[in-house]
N, C-alpha and C positions, 0 to 999 in steps of 0.2 A: 594356305598362305604362310610363308615362312616369316617369322618375326625376327627383326634385327635384335642383337643382344641388348642394345640401348633400350629398345621398346620393352623387351622382356624385363629387364632390371627395373625400369620405371613402373611397369605394371605391378610387379611383385612388391616393390617398395610402397607403392600407393595403396594397393589393396590389402596387403598383409602386414604392412609396417616395416620399417627399416630393420627391426630386430630379426625378421625372417632371414635377411641376407647375411646376418652375422652367424646364424646357426643353421645353415642350409644342409650340412652334411648329416647323414643318418646318425652318426655317433653324436654330433652336437645336438640333434633333435632328441635323441634318446636321453642324453645327459640332462637336458632341460626338463624333459617330461618326468624322469625319475626323481629329480630334485623337487619338482613341484608336488609330486605324489607323496613324497616323504615329508612334506611340509617345511622343507628347508629352502629359504629364499636365496637364490644365487646373488652374490654381490656383483654389481655391474659398474662400469665406468659411467661417469655422468656427462661426459662430453670430451671434446678435443681441447687439450690444454696448450697445444702448439703444433706447428708444422715446421720441422727442421730439415734442411736440405743443403747440399753443397752448391756453391756458386763460384764462377770464375771471378766475379766482381761483387762480393756480398754487399758492400756499401751502396754501389750504384743500383743494384737490383732492389735493395730495400727502399731506396729513394723512388724508383720506378713504381713499386707497389703503392707507396704512399701518394705519389703525385697522380697516378691514373686510376687507382682503385680505392683510395682513401684508407689504406691499412697503415696505421702508425707503426714505425719500426720498433723493434725490441728495445726496451729502455736500457740505458747504460748503467743504471743504478737501481737498487731496490726502492720501491715506492714511486718510480717513474711511471708516467702514463702508458698504458697499453691499449691496443685495439681490443674492443669488446664486441663480440658478435651478438646479434639478436638471436633469441631462441628460435628454433626451427628444426626441421628434419635434417639428419645427417646420415648418409649411407656410406658404409664401409664395404667395398666390393673389390676383392682381388680379381684381376683379369689374367687370362693365360699370357705367358711371356711372349707369345707370338702375335698378340692382338695388334691390329692396325688402327684401333680406335683412338690411340694417343697421337697418331701421326708418326713422327720420327721414331724408328724402332730402338734408338739408343736412350730414349726417355723412359724412365722407370716409374714415373708417377704422374698423376694429373690431379689438380685440385678443382673442385666445383664450388663456386661462390654463389650464394643466393643474392639476388638483387631485387629492389622494389620495382624498378621500371627498366626492363631490358632495352626498350627504345631509347630512353634517356642515357643509359650507360653506353650503348652502342654509339650514339651521336657524340658523346663526350670523348670516347676513345678515337673515333674516326676524325674528329676535329683536331686531335693531337697527332694525327698521321699514323695511327695504329690500325692495322688490318684486322677486321672482325668478320667472321663468317657466321651469319645468322641462319639457324635451321629454319626453313620455311614452314615446317609442320608445327602445329600446336598440339601438344600431347595432353592427355587427361590431367597430368600433374603440372603442366605449365609449358613455358617456352625456353629455348636454349640458344646459346651462341658460343662460338669458339674463338679464342684469342691466344696469342703466345707472348710470353714475356721476352725481354731482350736476349735471354740466353736460350730461347726456343722451347721453354717448358710450356706444355699445353695447359690452358685454363678454360674451364667450361663455366659459362655464366648461366644462371638459372633463375628465371622469374616464376616462382610457384603459382599455380592456378589459384584463383580466389575461390574458396569453398562456396558452394551454392547454399542459399538459405535453406535451413532444415537438415543440412548434412553435417 
């Protein structure tokens, strides 16, 4: 049975941890292994501090993300309130530039947002007239849906699976 790339990425991230995806090349694996053997801990980033991208209508797009996904826009002054994400898994995974996974071939990125309730988020977006495509399959690491912002950027919504007791 041939696995789809999405399934393979999710399986690897779930079973081996998202760090596996960051160091999947032989050189990367060797570098991590040799550093660990030498007793030198590699300094690592602690999370994503921001996602910056170009937009035709930056103000309008920021308002859309705030209105429909609850993401506060970037503050206009230091000390202003910012959107704070909950702790959780984050996967960094470059795709081949020919991938069809993002949909529109001109889109160079896709963001995946964790949600508490996919059903509630989908209902909220649909009530606002936003098309949402829910993946009918439930994966070992959760459920997924796809939506696009007003500029056509793909957004994947992910409701992580609830860990089973004792795991």
